[in-house]
Residue frames as a rotation matrix with the C-alpha (Angstrom) as fourth column:
MET 1
0.018 0.875 0.483 5.54
0.650 -0.377 0.659 12.87
0.759 0.302 -0.576 5.45
ARG 2
-0.585 -0.341 -0.736 6.32
0.796 -0.414 -0.441 15.99
-0.154 -0.844 0.513 7.46
ARG 3
-0.597 0.496 0.631 3.17
0.023 -0.775 0.631 18.03
0.802 0.391 0.451 7.03
THR 4
-0.821 0.313 -0.478 0.94
0.530 0.105 -0.841 19.34
-0.213 -0.944 -0.252 9.76
GLY 5
-0.544 0.623 -0.562 -2.39
-0.079 -0.705 -0.704 20.99
-0.835 -0.339 0.433 10.36
GLY 6
0.392 0.815 -0.426 -4.44
-0.458 -0.228 -0.859 22.10
-0.798 0.532 0.284 7.36
ALA 7
-0.126 -0.500 -0.857 -1.89
-0.991 0.103 0.085 20.83
0.046 0.860 -0.508 4.84
THR 8
-0.952 -0.204 0.226 -2.07
-0.240 0.960 -0.145 17.32
-0.187 -0.193 -0.963 6.26
ARG 9
-0.226 0.952 0.205 -5.87
0.019 0.215 -0.977 17.45
-0.974 -0.217 -0.067 6.31
ALA 10
0.351 0.382 -0.855 -6.06
-0.780 -0.386 -0.493 18.60
-0.519 0.839 0.162 2.68
ILE 11
-0.496 -0.618 -0.610 -3.72
-0.845 0.506 0.174 15.87
0.201 0.601 -0.773 1.49
LEU 12
-0.922 0.153 0.357 -5.53
-0.024 0.894 -0.447 13.15
-0.388 -0.420 -0.821 3.43
VAL 13
0.086 0.987 -0.138 -8.92
-0.235 -0.114 -0.965 14.29
-0.968 0.116 0.222 2.15
ALA 14
0.146 -0.096 -0.985 -7.54
-0.982 -0.136 -0.132 14.12
-0.121 0.986 -0.114 -1.39
LEU 15
-0.848 -0.500 -0.178 -6.36
-0.512 0.858 0.030 10.57
0.138 0.116 -0.984 -0.74
VAL 16
-0.515 0.758 0.401 -9.80
-0.002 0.467 -0.884 9.62
-0.857 -0.456 -0.239 0.59
LEU 17
0.398 0.736 -0.548 -11.48
-0.548 -0.288 -0.785 10.88
-0.736 0.612 0.288 -2.56
ALA 18
-0.160 -0.537 -0.828 -8.90
-0.975 0.218 0.047 9.24
0.155 0.815 -0.558 -4.83
SER 19
-0.933 -0.202 0.297 -9.33
-0.282 0.924 -0.259 5.94
-0.222 -0.325 -0.919 -3.01
ILE 20
-0.120 0.970 0.212 -13.11
-0.082 0.203 -0.976 6.05
-0.989 -0.134 0.055 -3.34
ALA 21
0.424 0.259 -0.868 -12.85
-0.829 -0.276 -0.487 6.82
-0.365 0.926 0.097 -7.05
PHE 22
-0.559 -0.715 -0.420 -10.34
-0.812 0.575 0.100 4.02
0.170 0.397 -0.902 -7.54
ALA 23
-0.863 0.207 0.461 -12.46
-0.068 0.856 -0.512 1.47
-0.500 -0.473 -0.725 -5.68
GLY 24
0.072 0.987 -0.143 -15.70
-0.313 -0.114 -0.943 2.46
-0.947 0.113 0.301 -7.36
CYS 25
0.370 0.002 -0.929 -14.20
-0.928 -0.055 -0.369 1.67
-0.052 0.998 -0.019 -10.75
GLY 26
-0.582 -0.715 0.388 -12.85
-0.713 0.678 0.178 -1.72
-0.390 -0.173 -0.904 -9.67
SER 27
-0.495 0.339 -0.800 -13.78
-0.481 0.660 0.577 -5.06
0.724 0.670 -0.164 -11.19
THR 28
0.311 0.652 0.691 -16.32
-0.950 0.231 0.210 -7.30
-0.023 -0.722 0.692 -9.51
THR 29
0.723 -0.185 -0.665 -14.17
-0.015 0.959 -0.284 -10.37
0.690 0.215 0.691 -10.27
VAL 30
0.886 -0.418 -0.203 -11.66
0.298 0.176 0.938 -11.69
-0.356 -0.891 0.280 -7.79
PRO 31
0.686 -0.710 -0.158 -8.41
-0.684 -0.556 -0.472 -9.77
0.247 0.432 -0.867 -8.22
SER 32
0.522 -0.588 -0.619 -5.20
0.377 0.809 -0.451 -11.79
0.766 0.002 0.643 -8.27
SER 33
0.886 -0.254 -0.388 -3.07
0.343 -0.206 0.917 -11.71
-0.313 -0.945 -0.095 -5.14
THR 34
0.587 -0.766 0.263 0.14
-0.225 -0.467 -0.855 -9.71
0.778 0.442 -0.447 -5.14
SER 35
0.374 -0.567 -0.733 3.34
0.897 0.423 0.130 -10.88
0.236 -0.706 0.667 -3.50
SER 36
-0.931 0.317 0.181 -1.54
0.083 -0.300 0.950 18.95
0.356 0.900 0.253 14.24
SER 37
-0.186 0.958 0.220 -5.03
-0.903 -0.077 -0.424 19.42
-0.389 -0.277 0.879 14.21
SER 38
-0.211 0.102 0.972 -6.62
-0.027 0.994 -0.110 16.12
-0.977 -0.049 -0.207 13.70
PRO 39
-0.778 -0.101 -0.620 -6.38
-0.596 -0.192 0.780 15.36
-0.198 0.976 0.090 9.98
ARG 40
0.463 0.886 0.018 -9.28
-0.772 0.413 -0.483 13.82
-0.435 0.210 0.876 8.12
VAL 41
-0.060 -0.626 0.777 -8.39
-0.402 0.728 0.556 10.26
-0.914 -0.279 -0.295 7.30
VAL 42
-0.495 -0.199 -0.846 -7.43
-0.859 0.260 0.442 8.02
0.132 0.945 -0.299 4.39
ALA 43
-0.385 0.465 0.797 -10.17
-0.345 0.729 -0.592 5.42
-0.856 -0.503 -0.120 4.26
PRO 44
-0.807 0.043 -0.589 -10.48
-0.581 0.126 0.804 3.63
0.109 0.991 -0.077 0.95
THR 45
0.078 0.833 0.548 -13.72
-0.536 0.498 -0.681 1.88
-0.840 -0.241 0.486 0.12
VAL 46
-0.907 -0.403 -0.121 -14.18
-0.335 0.518 0.787 -0.95
-0.254 0.754 -0.605 -2.34
SER 47
-0.473 0.768 -0.432 -16.95
-0.677 -0.003 0.736 -2.45
0.564 0.640 0.521 -4.40
PRO 48
-0.264 0.432 -0.862 -17.74
0.438 0.850 0.292 -5.50
0.859 -0.301 -0.413 -2.23
THR 49
-0.533 0.055 0.845 -19.65
-0.645 -0.673 -0.363 -4.69
0.548 -0.738 0.394 1.02
ILE 50
-0.746 -0.218 -0.630 -21.30
0.207 0.823 -0.529 -6.14
0.633 -0.525 -0.568 4.18
ALA 51
0.106 0.766 0.634 -23.96
-0.649 -0.430 0.628 -6.54
0.753 -0.478 0.452 7.57
VAL 52
-0.529 -0.375 0.761 -24.11
-0.848 0.277 -0.452 -7.99
-0.041 -0.885 -0.465 11.05
GLY 53
0.637 0.735 -0.232 -25.02
-0.725 0.674 0.146 -11.65
0.264 0.075 0.962 11.50
SER 54
0.771 -0.315 0.554 -23.60
-0.106 0.793 0.599 -15.11
-0.629 -0.521 0.578 11.99
PRO 55
-0.250 -0.952 -0.177 -20.24
-0.462 -0.043 0.886 -16.22
-0.851 0.304 -0.429 10.56
ALA 56
0.035 0.199 -0.979 -20.01
-0.995 0.094 -0.016 -17.38
0.089 0.975 0.202 6.99
SER 57
-0.229 -0.101 0.968 -20.90
-0.377 0.926 0.008 -21.01
-0.898 -0.363 -0.250 6.51
SER 58
0.807 0.588 0.046 -22.01
-0.157 0.290 -0.944 -21.19
-0.569 0.755 0.326 2.88
PRO 59
0.280 -0.726 0.628 -19.77
0.845 0.496 0.197 -22.50
-0.455 0.476 0.753 0.07
ALA 60
-0.507 -0.549 -0.664 -17.58
0.131 -0.811 0.571 -20.01
-0.852 0.202 0.483 -1.74
SER 61
0.516 0.694 0.503 -19.29
0.697 0.001 -0.717 -18.23
-0.498 0.720 -0.483 -4.60
PRO 62
-0.088 -0.564 0.821 -18.06
0.892 -0.412 -0.187 -15.95
0.444 0.716 0.539 -7.40
ILE 63
-0.594 -0.206 -0.777 -17.13
0.640 -0.706 -0.302 -12.54
-0.487 -0.677 0.552 -6.08
GLY 64
-0.410 0.489 0.770 -19.48
0.526 -0.563 0.637 -9.66
0.745 0.666 -0.027 -6.69
PRO 65
-0.576 0.269 0.772 -21.51
-0.606 -0.775 -0.182 -7.08
0.549 -0.572 0.609 -4.81
ILE 66
-0.801 0.270 -0.534 -23.00
0.498 0.796 -0.344 -8.77
0.332 -0.542 -0.772 -1.77
GLY 67
-0.281 0.789 -0.546 -26.60
0.657 -0.256 -0.709 -7.92
-0.699 -0.558 -0.447 -1.02
SER 68
-0.230 0.273 0.934 -28.50
0.824 -0.457 0.336 -5.13
0.519 0.847 -0.120 -2.70
SER 69
-0.838 -0.035 -0.545 -29.22
0.363 -0.781 -0.508 -1.53
-0.408 -0.623 0.667 -1.94
GLY 70
-0.002 0.922 0.387 -32.82
0.993 -0.045 0.112 -0.46
0.121 0.384 -0.915 -2.26
PRO 71
0.104 0.074 0.992 -33.91
0.381 -0.924 0.029 3.17
0.919 0.374 -0.125 -2.52
GLY 72
0.790 0.317 0.525 -34.21
-0.294 -0.556 0.777 3.60
0.539 -0.768 -0.346 1.24
GLU 73
0.772 -0.530 -0.351 -31.04
0.636 0.630 0.446 1.78
-0.015 -0.567 0.824 2.27
ILE 74
0.708 -0.587 0.392 -28.13
-0.451 -0.803 -0.389 3.85
0.543 0.099 -0.834 3.53
VAL 75
0.003 -0.771 -0.637 -24.79
0.624 0.499 -0.601 3.28
0.781 -0.396 0.483 5.18
GLN 76
0.923 0.385 0.026 -25.08
0.200 -0.535 0.821 4.52
0.330 -0.752 -0.570 8.73
VAL 77
-0.179 -0.917 0.358 -22.28
-0.241 -0.311 -0.919 6.35
0.954 -0.251 -0.166 10.50
ASP 78
0.782 0.526 -0.333 -22.20
0.074 0.452 0.889 4.37
0.619 -0.720 0.315 13.74
PRO 79
0.090 -0.780 0.619 -19.87
-0.805 -0.423 -0.416 5.61
0.587 -0.460 -0.666 16.52
GLY 80
0.660 0.223 0.717 -20.72
-0.666 0.615 0.422 2.40
-0.347 -0.756 0.555 18.36
LEU 81
0.915 -0.350 -0.199 -18.40
0.137 0.736 -0.663 0.57
0.378 0.580 0.721 15.99
LEU 82
0.164 -0.891 0.423 -15.48
-0.613 -0.428 -0.664 2.19
0.773 -0.150 -0.616 17.80
SER 83
0.550 0.091 0.830 -16.10
-0.790 0.378 0.482 -0.36
-0.269 -0.921 0.280 20.57
PHE 84
0.979 -0.169 0.117 -14.30
0.198 0.927 -0.317 -2.90
-0.055 0.334 0.941 18.36
ILE 85
0.290 -0.920 0.265 -11.00
0.468 -0.105 -0.877 -0.96
0.835 0.378 0.400 18.37
PRO 86
-0.276 -0.464 -0.842 -8.78
0.957 -0.051 -0.286 0.45
0.090 -0.884 0.458 21.15
THR 87
0.770 0.620 -0.152 -9.85
0.637 -0.758 0.137 3.69
-0.030 -0.202 -0.979 22.77
GLY 88
0.466 -0.689 0.555 -6.30
-0.142 -0.677 -0.722 5.04
0.873 0.258 -0.413 22.90
GLY 89
0.806 -0.282 0.521 -3.89
-0.565 -0.100 0.819 5.57
-0.179 -0.954 -0.240 25.78
ASN 90
0.498 -0.712 0.495 -0.55
0.249 0.664 0.705 3.85
-0.831 -0.228 0.508 26.36
GLY 91
-0.529 -0.841 -0.116 1.09
0.213 -0.264 0.941 6.01
-0.822 0.473 0.318 23.70
LEU 92
-0.711 0.346 0.612 -1.87
0.668 0.064 0.741 6.30
0.218 0.936 -0.277 21.30
VAL 93
-0.646 0.602 -0.470 -4.37
-0.234 -0.742 -0.628 9.10
-0.727 -0.296 0.620 20.74
GLN 94
-0.572 0.542 0.616 -7.63
0.803 0.521 0.288 8.13
-0.165 0.660 -0.733 19.00
THR 95
-0.696 0.408 -0.591 -9.62
-0.350 -0.911 -0.216 10.76
-0.626 0.056 0.777 17.11
PRO 96
-0.134 0.724 0.677 -12.98
0.685 0.562 -0.465 9.64
-0.716 0.401 -0.571 15.69
ASP 97
-0.872 -0.147 -0.466 -13.79
-0.210 -0.748 0.629 11.16
-0.442 0.647 0.622 12.28
PRO 98
-0.155 0.906 0.393 -17.54
0.506 0.415 -0.756 10.96
-0.848 0.082 -0.523 11.65
ASP 99
0.332 0.275 -0.902 -17.31
-0.498 -0.761 -0.415 13.65
-0.801 0.587 -0.116 8.95
THR 100
-0.562 -0.580 -0.589 -15.08
-0.816 0.273 0.509 11.55
-0.134 0.767 -0.627 6.71
ALA 101
-0.846 0.311 0.433 -17.21
0.229 0.945 -0.231 8.49
-0.482 -0.096 -0.871 7.48
ALA 102
0.146 0.964 -0.221 -20.31
0.159 -0.243 -0.957 10.42
-0.976 0.104 -0.189 6.39
SER 103
0.084 -0.185 -0.979 -18.63
-0.868 -0.496 0.019 11.43
-0.489 0.848 -0.202 3.14
ILE 104
-0.862 -0.477 -0.170 -17.59
-0.502 0.763 0.408 7.87
-0.064 0.437 -0.897 2.37
ALA 105
-0.597 0.683 0.420 -21.03
0.205 0.637 -0.743 6.53
-0.775 -0.358 -0.520 3.29
THR 106
0.271 0.739 -0.617 -22.56
-0.477 -0.454 -0.752 8.29
-0.836 0.499 0.230 0.29
ASP 107
-0.594 -0.558 -0.580 -20.54
-0.779 0.220 0.587 6.18
-0.200 0.801 -0.565 -2.16
PRO 108
0.400 0.887 -0.232 -23.04
-0.916 0.396 -0.065 3.86
0.034 0.238 0.971 -3.95
SER 109
0.113 -0.402 -0.909 -20.56
-0.351 0.839 -0.415 0.98
0.929 0.366 -0.046 -4.29
LEU 110
-0.908 -0.399 0.124 -20.10
-0.229 0.227 -0.947 0.91
0.350 -0.888 -0.298 -0.52
ARG 111
-0.359 0.856 0.372 -23.84
-0.903 -0.217 -0.371 1.15
-0.237 -0.469 0.851 0.12
ALA 112
0.264 0.466 -0.844 -24.40
-0.722 0.676 0.148 -2.10
0.640 0.570 0.515 -1.77
ASN 113
0.089 -0.376 -0.922 -22.39
0.198 0.914 -0.354 -4.06
0.976 -0.151 0.156 0.79
ALA 114
-0.830 -0.463 -0.311 -22.03
0.402 -0.111 -0.909 -2.14
0.386 -0.879 0.279 4.06
SER 115
0.275 0.956 -0.107 -24.74
0.757 -0.146 0.637 -1.30
0.593 -0.256 -0.763 6.55
ALA 116
0.999 0.017 -0.036 -22.61
0.036 -0.766 0.642 0.93
-0.017 -0.643 -0.766 8.79
LEU 117
0.226 -0.974 -0.005 -19.11
0.744 0.176 -0.644 2.29
0.628 0.141 0.765 9.20
MET 118
0.980 -0.093 -0.173 -16.96
0.038 -0.776 0.630 4.48
-0.193 -0.624 -0.757 11.36
ILE 119
0.420 -0.879 0.227 -13.52
0.403 -0.043 -0.914 5.99
0.813 0.475 0.336 10.84
ALA 120
0.955 -0.217 -0.202 -10.90
0.097 -0.414 0.905 6.80
-0.280 -0.884 -0.374 13.46
LEU 121
0.502 -0.853 0.143 -7.42
-0.148 -0.247 -0.957 8.25
0.852 0.459 -0.251 13.29
TYR 122
0.858 -0.353 -0.373 -4.64
0.477 0.281 0.833 7.16
-0.189 -0.893 0.409 15.63
MET 123
0.465 -0.795 0.390 -1.56
-0.172 -0.514 -0.841 9.26
0.868 0.324 -0.376 16.28
PRO 124
-0.116 -0.570 -0.813 1.19
0.773 0.462 -0.434 8.88
0.623 -0.680 0.387 18.89
GLU 125
0.855 0.269 -0.443 1.02
0.507 -0.612 0.607 10.83
-0.108 -0.744 -0.659 22.10
PRO 126
0.767 -0.571 0.294 3.49
-0.278 -0.708 -0.649 13.72
0.579 0.416 -0.701 21.78
SER 127
0.402 -0.628 0.666 5.44
-0.892 -0.102 0.441 12.49
-0.209 -0.771 -0.601 24.80
SER 128
0.500 -0.132 0.856 5.87
-0.084 0.976 0.200 9.01
-0.862 -0.172 0.477 23.29
THR 129
0.588 -0.256 0.767 7.53
0.794 0.363 -0.487 9.92
-0.154 0.896 0.417 19.97
SER 130
-0.193 -0.697 -0.691 10.30
0.248 -0.716 0.653 12.01
-0.949 -0.046 0.311 18.51
ALA 131
-0.427 0.094 0.900 8.68
0.900 0.143 0.412 12.00
-0.090 0.985 -0.146 15.07
ALA 132
-0.991 0.129 -0.023 7.48
-0.131 -0.971 0.202 15.21
0.004 0.203 0.979 13.47
PRO 133
-0.332 0.940 0.081 3.73
-0.274 -0.014 -0.962 15.91
-0.903 -0.341 0.262 13.84
GLY 134
0.551 0.675 -0.490 1.79
-0.693 0.043 -0.720 14.02
-0.465 0.736 0.492 11.18
GLU 135
-0.333 -0.752 -0.569 4.66
-0.929 0.366 0.060 11.64
0.163 0.549 -0.820 10.35
ASP 136
-0.988 0.037 -0.150 3.12
0.068 0.977 -0.204 8.65
0.139 -0.212 -0.967 12.14
PHE 137
-0.362 0.915 0.180 -0.57
-0.858 -0.251 -0.448 7.85
-0.365 -0.317 0.875 11.91
ALA 138
-0.964 0.201 0.173 -3.00
0.246 0.921 0.302 5.00
-0.099 0.334 -0.937 11.35
VAL 139
-0.484 0.859 -0.169 -6.41
-0.875 -0.466 0.133 5.37
0.035 0.213 0.977 9.74
VAL 140
-0.944 0.175 0.279 -8.86
0.081 0.945 -0.318 2.70
-0.319 -0.278 -0.906 10.87
SER 141
-0.420 0.858 -0.295 -12.08
-0.796 -0.192 0.574 1.83
0.436 0.476 0.763 9.03
VAL 142
-0.875 0.269 0.403 -14.59
-0.063 0.761 -0.646 -0.27
-0.480 -0.590 -0.649 10.97
ILE 143
-0.573 0.619 -0.537 -17.32
-0.767 -0.175 0.617 -1.66
0.288 0.765 0.575 8.73
ARG 144
-0.387 0.556 0.735 -20.43
-0.310 0.673 -0.672 -3.65
-0.868 -0.488 -0.088 9.56
LEU 145
-0.992 -0.102 -0.071 -21.31
-0.104 0.369 0.924 -5.95
-0.068 0.924 -0.376 6.70
ARG 146
-0.192 0.964 -0.184 -24.74
-0.979 -0.200 -0.027 -6.04
-0.063 0.175 0.983 5.14
ASP 147
0.744 0.330 -0.581 -24.20
-0.405 0.914 0.000 -9.75
0.531 0.235 0.814 4.45
PRO 148
0.372 -0.638 0.675 -22.25
-0.863 0.030 0.504 -11.39
-0.342 -0.770 -0.539 7.30
GLN 149
0.641 -0.112 0.759 -21.81
0.155 0.988 0.015 -14.55
-0.752 0.108 0.651 5.22
ALA 150
0.762 -0.475 -0.441 -19.33
-0.636 -0.416 -0.650 -12.83
0.125 0.775 -0.619 2.91
ASP 151
0.944 -0.326 0.051 -16.83
0.313 0.935 0.165 -15.59
-0.101 -0.140 0.985 2.16
ASP 152
0.248 -0.947 -0.202 -13.05
0.431 -0.079 0.899 -15.73
-0.868 -0.310 0.389 1.95
ALA 153
-0.261 -0.311 0.914 -13.03
0.965 -0.086 0.246 -14.88
0.002 0.947 0.323 -1.75
TRP 154
0.659 0.562 0.500 -15.00
0.530 -0.818 0.222 -11.74
0.534 0.119 -0.837 -1.04
PHE 155
0.878 -0.334 -0.343 -12.66
0.157 -0.477 0.865 -10.76
-0.453 -0.813 -0.366 1.78
ARG 156
-0.102 -0.943 0.318 -9.62
0.753 0.136 0.644 -11.29
-0.650 0.305 0.696 -0.47
ALA 157
-0.025 0.159 0.987 -11.14
0.884 -0.457 0.096 -9.00
0.466 0.875 -0.129 -3.10
TRP 158
0.930 0.369 0.011 -11.85
0.302 -0.779 0.550 -6.40
0.211 -0.507 -0.835 -0.41
ARG 159
0.534 -0.793 -0.294 -8.25
0.309 -0.141 0.941 -6.50
-0.787 -0.593 0.169 0.79
ASP 160
-0.250 -0.667 0.702 -6.78
0.912 0.082 0.403 -6.37
-0.326 0.741 0.587 -2.70
SER 161
0.302 0.448 0.842 -8.91
0.724 -0.683 0.103 -3.36
0.621 0.578 -0.530 -3.65
TYR 162
0.982 0.049 -0.184 -8.17
0.171 -0.650 0.740 -1.52
-0.084 -0.758 -0.647 -0.41
ASP 163
0.279 -0.958 -0.073 -4.43
0.480 0.074 0.874 -2.19
-0.831 -0.279 0.481 -0.67
ALA 164
-0.191 -0.320 0.928 -4.32
0.979 -0.127 0.158 -1.11
0.067 0.939 0.337 -4.32
ALA 165
0.652 0.517 0.555 -6.08
0.483 -0.847 0.223 2.16
0.585 0.122 -0.802 -3.42
VAL 166
0.913 -0.338 -0.226 -3.80
0.057 -0.445 0.894 2.92
-0.403 -0.829 -0.387 -0.48
CYS 167
0.121 -0.970 0.211 -0.56
0.493 0.243 0.836 1.84
-0.862 0.003 0.507 -2.15
ALA 168
0.414 0.068 0.908 -1.36
0.879 -0.288 -0.380 3.77
0.235 0.955 -0.179 -5.32
GLN 169
0.913 -0.076 0.401 -0.29
-0.147 -0.978 0.150 6.75
0.380 -0.195 -0.904 -3.23
ALA 170
0.541 -0.711 0.450 2.82
-0.660 -0.027 0.751 4.95
-0.521 -0.703 -0.484 -1.93
GLY 171
-0.356 -0.855 -0.377 4.58
-0.889 0.184 0.420 3.29
-0.290 0.485 -0.825 -4.88
GLY 172
0.103 0.473 -0.875 2.21
-0.703 0.657 0.272 0.36
0.703 0.587 0.400 -5.41
VAL 173
0.849 0.248 0.466 1.68
-0.508 0.624 0.594 -2.90
-0.143 -0.741 0.656 -3.54
LYS 174
-0.129 -0.979 -0.161 4.98
-0.972 0.157 -0.174 -4.61
0.196 0.134 -0.972 -2.77
ARG 175
-0.769 -0.094 -0.633 3.79
-0.056 0.995 -0.080 -7.81
0.637 -0.026 -0.770 -1.06
ASN 176
0.272 0.863 0.425 1.04
-0.782 -0.059 0.621 -9.40
0.561 -0.501 0.659 1.02
SER 177
-0.759 -0.489 -0.430 1.28
-0.145 0.771 -0.620 -11.76
0.634 -0.409 -0.656 3.97
GLU 178
0.479 0.877 -0.047 -0.88
-0.236 0.180 0.955 -13.49
0.846 -0.446 0.294 6.57
THR 179
-0.694 -0.713 -0.098 -0.02
-0.044 0.177 -0.983 -13.62
0.719 -0.678 -0.154 10.25
THR 180
0.331 0.739 -0.587 -1.52
0.715 0.210 0.667 -13.96
0.616 -0.640 -0.459 13.72
ILE 181
-0.660 -0.422 0.622 -1.58
-0.091 -0.777 -0.623 -10.90
0.746 -0.468 0.474 15.96
GLY 182
-0.498 0.484 0.720 -2.99
-0.839 -0.059 -0.541 -11.65
-0.219 -0.873 0.435 19.38
SER 183
-0.413 0.440 0.798 -5.89
0.070 0.889 -0.453 -14.00
-0.908 -0.132 -0.397 18.77
HIS 184
0.581 0.714 -0.390 -6.72
-0.242 -0.306 -0.921 -12.64
-0.777 0.629 -0.005 15.31
THR 185
-0.004 -0.484 0.875 -5.77
0.887 0.403 0.227 -13.74
-0.462 0.777 0.428 11.81
VAL 186
0.469 0.050 -0.882 -4.45
-0.072 -0.993 -0.095 -10.57
-0.880 0.108 -0.462 10.18
PHE 187
0.464 -0.285 0.839 -3.65
0.882 0.239 -0.406 -9.90
-0.085 0.928 0.363 6.54
VAL 188
0.271 -0.516 -0.813 -0.83
0.190 -0.799 0.571 -7.41
-0.944 -0.309 -0.119 6.01
GLY 189
0.745 -0.078 0.663 -0.13
0.656 -0.096 -0.749 -5.43
0.122 0.992 -0.020 2.87
SER 190
0.039 -0.809 -0.587 3.15
0.536 -0.479 0.696 -3.61
-0.843 -0.342 0.415 2.27
CYS 191
0.975 0.224 0.002 3.47
0.138 -0.592 -0.794 -0.60
-0.177 0.774 -0.608 -0.02
ALA 192
0.442 -0.856 0.269 6.70
0.746 0.184 -0.640 0.02
0.498 0.484 0.720 -1.93
ALA 193
0.059 -0.411 0.910 7.20
-0.125 -0.907 -0.402 3.35
0.990 -0.090 -0.105 -0.15
GLY 194
-0.799 -0.585 -0.138 7.03
-0.001 0.232 -0.973 1.71
0.601 -0.778 -0.186 3.25
SER 195
-0.408 0.711 0.573 3.48
-0.912 -0.291 -0.289 2.13
-0.039 -0.640 0.767 4.57
PHE 196
-0.997 0.050 -0.061 1.34
0.054 0.996 -0.070 -0.86
0.057 -0.073 -0.996 5.57
THR 197
-0.117 0.989 0.086 -2.24
-0.818 -0.145 0.557 -2.06
0.564 -0.005 0.826 5.55
TYR 198
-0.983 -0.070 0.167 -3.86
-0.160 0.770 -0.618 -4.44
-0.085 -0.634 -0.768 8.04
HIS 199
-0.199 0.953 -0.226 -7.14
-0.781 -0.015 0.625 -6.33
0.592 0.301 0.747 7.75
THR 200
-0.997 0.018 -0.078 -9.06
0.056 0.858 -0.511 -8.62
0.058 -0.514 -0.856 10.06
ARG 201
-0.161 0.987 0.014 -12.64
-0.289 -0.061 0.955 -9.70
0.944 0.150 0.295 10.74
VAL 202
-0.991 -0.076 0.112 -14.20
-0.125 0.191 -0.974 -9.82
0.052 -0.979 -0.199 14.20
ALA 203
-0.352 0.912 0.211 -17.63
-0.714 -0.116 -0.691 -10.50
-0.605 -0.394 0.692 15.70
GLY 204
0.044 0.345 0.938 -17.87
0.202 0.916 -0.347 -13.80
-0.978 0.205 -0.029 13.87
GLY 205
-0.592 -0.380 0.711 -16.83
0.748 0.070 0.660 -12.17
-0.301 0.922 0.243 10.59
ALA 206
0.391 0.886 0.251 -19.58
0.920 -0.367 -0.137 -9.55
-0.029 0.285 -0.958 10.60
ILE 207
0.900 -0.164 -0.403 -17.19
-0.070 -0.969 0.238 -6.65
-0.429 -0.186 -0.884 11.28
VAL 208
0.486 -0.781 0.392 -14.25
0.800 0.217 -0.559 -5.81
0.352 0.586 0.730 9.03
ILE 209
0.759 -0.384 -0.525 -11.39
0.057 -0.765 0.642 -3.71
-0.648 -0.517 -0.559 10.41
SER 210
0.508 -0.606 0.612 -9.02
0.818 0.117 -0.563 -2.26
0.269 0.787 0.555 7.81
ILE 211
0.660 -0.387 -0.644 -6.06
0.265 -0.683 0.681 -0.02
-0.703 -0.620 -0.348 8.62
ASN 212
0.647 -0.586 0.487 -3.79
0.401 -0.281 -0.872 2.25
0.648 0.760 0.053 6.62
SER 213
0.782 -0.438 -0.443 -0.61
0.429 -0.136 0.893 2.70
-0.451 -0.889 0.082 8.66
VAL 214
0.648 -0.551 0.526 1.96
0.281 -0.469 -0.838 5.35
0.708 0.690 -0.149 7.77
GLY 215
0.514 -0.541 0.665 5.25
-0.735 -0.678 0.017 6.15
0.442 -0.498 -0.746 9.46
PRO 216
-0.348 -0.824 -0.448 8.11
-0.434 0.565 -0.702 4.35
0.831 -0.050 -0.554 11.19
ALA 217
-0.617 0.128 0.776 6.14
-0.766 0.126 -0.630 3.72
-0.179 -0.984 0.021 14.40
ASN 218
-0.752 0.372 -0.544 3.80
-0.086 0.763 0.641 1.34
0.653 0.529 -0.542 12.50
LEU 219
-0.724 0.511 0.463 0.80
-0.650 -0.283 -0.705 2.31
-0.229 -0.812 0.537 14.62
GLY 220
0.111 0.804 -0.585 -1.44
-0.876 0.357 0.324 0.00
0.469 0.476 0.744 12.59
ARG 221
-0.223 -0.269 -0.937 0.21
0.092 0.951 -0.295 -3.04
0.970 -0.152 -0.188 14.11
THR 222
-0.987 -0.144 0.078 -0.11
-0.051 -0.182 -0.982 -1.53
0.155 -0.973 0.173 17.57
VAL 223
-0.298 0.950 0.093 -3.85
-0.954 -0.292 -0.075 -1.08
-0.044 -0.111 0.993 17.03
MET 224
0.234 0.365 -0.901 -4.15
-0.507 0.837 0.207 -4.72
0.830 0.408 0.381 15.90
GLU 225
-0.616 -0.564 -0.549 -2.19
0.178 0.580 -0.795 -5.89
0.767 -0.588 -0.257 18.96
ARG 226
-0.968 0.220 0.125 -4.68
-0.200 -0.367 -0.908 -4.10
-0.154 -0.904 0.399 21.22
LEU 227
-0.270 0.917 -0.293 -7.88
-0.643 0.055 0.764 -5.48
0.717 0.395 0.575 19.69
ALA 228
0.046 0.384 0.922 -10.06
-0.922 0.372 -0.109 -7.38
-0.385 -0.845 0.371 22.15
PRO 229
-0.849 -0.372 0.375 -9.72
-0.254 0.910 0.328 -11.19
-0.464 0.183 -0.867 21.88
């Protein structure tokens, strides 16, 4: 992916819109598991959604939209959510993208489940990479759940929908795995064309962090490695 500037931004915006459309049409049943100038980011949303509170403790229930969205309920764009992810430095440059977050926040399927979100783009510092501008980047979505008791089945459906949306642009989902990065349980998705997704929950499960990582530097993993314990 050797595009820069406005071309990169236009392509990434198109991917955002395609991802939202894909996710909004998704099933509410549990999917089966599968083995520059600052560009605006690729941040897929999915039908299940979320809010801050205590960790999940209730028994698993059939997957479906969690919570409800009344006429006055909105998804807030909350820059404070960036406190859950690295600020940058040590080879990374973070660029918050409230404009893309605001666009995504209008999606009704997200509003049913999320109370707030923020989007940030990570790129390598120019002095730390030999890659062409725009070749390596990671798009990070930080989402506060409307229902913090969203269970493991819900989280699996979220990951499957997100990965399908991202990998639809990169040859489809190749495999999924679970690992530990730092002190966090992280779910990793691999696209056939080589990009990766990363997912974890923090703050007792109330905050979901999902990453679309593109390029040989695999910046998504670096972001996960630098999350606070």
